One Martini backbone bead per residue (centre of mass of N, CA, C, O) as a GRO file, in nm:
protein
  152
    1MET     BB    1   4.575  -1.464   3.986
    2ARG     BB    2   4.546  -1.158   4.105
    3THR     BB    3   4.571  -1.000   4.411
    4ALA     BB    4   4.511  -0.770   4.625
    5ARG     BB    5   4.626  -0.537   4.806
    6PRO     BB    6   4.607  -0.395   5.085
    7LYS     BB    7   4.384  -0.132   5.180
    8SER     BB    8   4.315   0.162   5.269
    9LEU     BB    9   4.059   0.393   5.315
   10LEU     BB   10   4.230   0.627   5.151
   11GLU     BB   11   4.218   0.491   4.899
   12ARG     BB   12   4.156   0.445   4.587
   13SER     BB   13   4.019   0.359   4.303
   14ALA     BB   14   4.067   0.218   4.003
   15ASP     BB   15   3.920   0.441   3.833
   16THR     BB   16   4.063   0.683   3.961
   17ASP     BB   17   4.347   0.594   3.894
   18LEU     BB   18   4.315   0.576   3.588
   19TRP     BB   19   4.241   0.871   3.552
   20ARG     BB   20   4.474   1.022   3.699
   21HIS     BB   21   4.730   0.855   3.550
   22THR     BB   22   4.602   0.845   3.240
   23LEU     BB   23   4.337   0.966   3.102
   24SER     BB   24   4.402   1.273   3.171
   25GLN     BB   25   4.652   1.262   2.952
   26ILE     BB   26   4.422   1.229   2.738
   27PRO     BB   27   4.271   1.481   2.540
   28VAL     BB   28   4.098   1.258   2.381
   29LEU     BB   29   3.856   1.031   2.323
   30VAL     BB   30   3.982   0.855   2.099
   31GLY     BB   31   4.241   0.804   2.259
   32ARG     BB   32   4.105   0.649   2.488
   33ILE     BB   33   3.978   0.429   2.319
   34VAL     BB   34   4.234   0.318   2.203
   35TYR     BB   35   4.380   0.253   2.463
   36LEU     BB   36   4.161   0.070   2.598
   37SER     BB   37   4.154  -0.142   2.365
   38THR     BB   38   4.457  -0.242   2.423
   39LEU     BB   39   4.367  -0.383   2.712
   40ARG     BB   40   4.236  -0.606   2.545
   41SER     BB   41   4.210  -0.931   2.519
   42PRO     BB   42   4.198  -1.147   2.242
   43ILE     BB   43   4.143  -1.411   2.411
   44THR     BB   44   3.935  -1.313   2.665
   45GLY     BB   45   3.830  -0.991   2.683
   46ARG     BB   46   3.997  -0.884   2.896
   47TYR     BB   47   4.113  -0.644   3.103
   48GLU     BB   48   4.464  -0.529   3.116
   49HIS     BB   49   4.662  -0.412   3.411
   50HIS     BB   50   4.926  -0.442   3.595
   51GLY     BB   51   4.913  -0.209   3.803
   52LEU     BB   52   4.616  -0.236   3.887
   53ALA     BB   53   4.629  -0.538   3.966
   54LEU     BB   54   4.833  -0.511   4.200
   55VAL     BB   55   4.639  -0.323   4.373
   56TYR     BB   56   4.318  -0.438   4.289
   57GLY     BB   57   4.308  -0.653   4.090
   58ASP     BB   58   4.177  -0.804   3.819
   59GLY     BB   59   3.873  -0.738   3.851
   60ASP     BB   60   3.896  -0.429   3.906
   61ALA     BB   61   4.058  -0.361   3.657
   62ASP     BB   62   3.859  -0.459   3.447
   63LYS     BB   63   3.620  -0.283   3.535
   64ALA     BB   64   3.749  -0.003   3.507
   65ILE     BB   65   3.814  -0.027   3.204
   66ARG     BB   66   3.535  -0.101   3.099
   67VAL     BB   67   3.391   0.156   3.201
   68SER     BB   68   3.578   0.363   3.062
   69HIS     BB   69   3.533   0.270   2.774
   70ARG     BB   70   3.229   0.313   2.768
   71ARG     BB   71   3.228   0.613   2.844
   72ALA     BB   72   3.401   0.724   2.610
   73PHE     BB   73   3.221   0.613   2.387
   74GLN     BB   74   2.956   0.762   2.467
   75GLU     BB   75   3.074   1.047   2.451
   76TRP     BB   76   3.145   1.031   2.150
   77LEU     BB   77   2.860   0.970   2.041
   78ALA     BB   78   2.742   1.256   2.158
   79LEU     BB   79   2.875   1.392   1.949
   80GLY     BB   80   2.921   1.576   1.696
   81LEU     BB   81   3.063   1.554   1.396
   82GLN     BB   82   3.259   1.796   1.425
   83GLU     BB   83   3.374   1.701   1.699
   84LYS     BB   84   3.483   1.433   1.592
   85VAL     BB   85   3.676   1.549   1.388
   86GLU     BB   86   3.847   1.714   1.590
   87ASP     BB   87   3.928   1.480   1.775
   88LEU     BB   88   4.068   1.314   1.551
   89ASP     BB   89   4.266   1.529   1.460
   90ILE     BB   90   4.421   1.556   1.723
   91TYR     BB   91   4.505   1.266   1.747
   92LEU     BB   92   4.664   1.241   1.475
   93ARG     BB   93   4.873   1.475   1.553
   94THR     BB   94   4.985   1.285   1.818
   95THR     BB   95   5.113   1.002   1.699
   96GLY     BB   96   5.364   1.046   1.478
   97GLU     BB   97   5.202   1.012   1.230
   98ASP     BB   98   5.068   1.008   0.925
   99PRO     BB   99   4.749   1.098   0.893
  100LEU     BB  100   4.687   1.002   0.603
  101LYS     BB  101   4.784   0.709   0.638
  102VAL     BB  102   4.596   0.636   0.867
  103LEU     BB  103   4.330   0.698   0.720
  104ARG     BB  104   4.366   0.500   0.489
  105HIS     BB  105   4.384   0.250   0.664
  106TRP     BB  106   4.119   0.279   0.821
  107SER     BB  107   3.937   0.281   0.565
  108ARG     BB  108   4.016   0.008   0.445
  109ALA     BB  109   3.994  -0.169   0.734
  110GLU     BB  110   3.815  -0.068   0.961
  111THR     BB  111   3.965  -0.057   1.258
  112TRP     BB  112   3.740   0.062   1.453
  113SER     BB  113   3.607  -0.210   1.543
  114GLY     BB  114   3.837  -0.255   1.774
  115LEU     BB  115   3.727  -0.003   1.966
  116LEU     BB  116   3.503  -0.144   2.082
  117PRO     BB  117   3.326  -0.218   2.335
  118THR     BB  118   3.216  -0.439   2.526
  119GLY     BB  119   2.871  -0.471   2.452
  120SER     BB  120   2.788  -0.339   2.209
  121LEU     BB  121   2.549  -0.213   2.033
  122SER     BB  122   2.430  -0.215   1.722
  123ALA     BB  123   2.370   0.092   1.706
  124GLU     BB  124   2.651   0.181   1.802
  125LYS     BB  125   2.815   0.050   1.580
  126SER     BB  126   2.681   0.200   1.345
  127LEU     BB  127   2.740   0.488   1.436
  128PHE     BB  128   3.044   0.466   1.458
  129ALA     BB  129   3.099   0.382   1.165
  130SER     BB  130   2.965   0.622   1.028
  131ASP     BB  131   3.134   0.845   1.169
  132MET     BB  132   3.412   0.741   1.085
  133ARG     BB  133   3.370   0.762   0.785
  134GLY     BB  134   3.311   1.066   0.783
  135ALA     BB  135   3.563   1.171   0.935
  136THR     BB  136   3.780   1.043   0.750
  137LYS     BB  137   3.692   1.182   0.492
  138ILE     BB  138   3.730   1.472   0.581
  139LEU     BB  139   4.034   1.435   0.667
  140ARG     BB  140   4.146   1.338   0.400
  141GLN     BB  141   4.086   1.601   0.256
  142ARG     BB  142   4.239   1.792   0.442
  143PHE     BB  143   4.520   1.646   0.423
  144GLY     BB  144   4.538   1.636   0.114
  145VAL     BB  145   4.544   1.941   0.069
  146ALA     BB  146   4.791   1.996   0.246
  147ALA     BB  147   4.986   1.813   0.084
  148GLN     BB  148   4.958   1.965  -0.186
  149GLY     BB  149   5.060   2.241  -0.075
  150HIS     BB  150   5.356   2.127  -0.002
  151SER     BB  151   5.425   2.019  -0.310
  152ALA     BB  152   5.402   2.304  -0.477
   0.00000   0.00000   0.00000
C-alpha cells in the first residue's frame, strides 16, 4: 500500500487535483462516468490511480475517485432525457469509434451496468438502465438515418 508524500498546507486535495488535471478535460458527464468506472479494480472494487496515490496515498485517491464517480453519476441522473441523449451523443462522437457500432454493442450487452458507481441504489440502477436504453435507442435511430444518408 502506498503512503502519501508529505504535503505542505498550500497543496490541493486529491479530489481537487483529480478535477483540475483530469475530469475538467472531459466535456461530458457520461465521459467522466466511463473514465471513472475504468479506475475501479474488478478484483477489489477499490478505485486506483497511480499518480493520485503517489501524492495523496491509496486511501485518499480511492475516496476522491469514488466521490467523483458518484457525483458525476448523480448529476447525469438529474438531467432530462433529451440532455442525456445530447451528452451521450457528444461522448460517442469523441471516442474515435463508429458511434453506431458502439451503440449496437452497448444495447446488446447493456455494458452500461459496469459504469455504475459502487454502492448505487436499486432505484438509481433502474433509472440509469432505463435512460440508457432510451438514449441509445434514440441515438441508434439518429446515427442509423445518418449512415443511410451517406450510403445513398
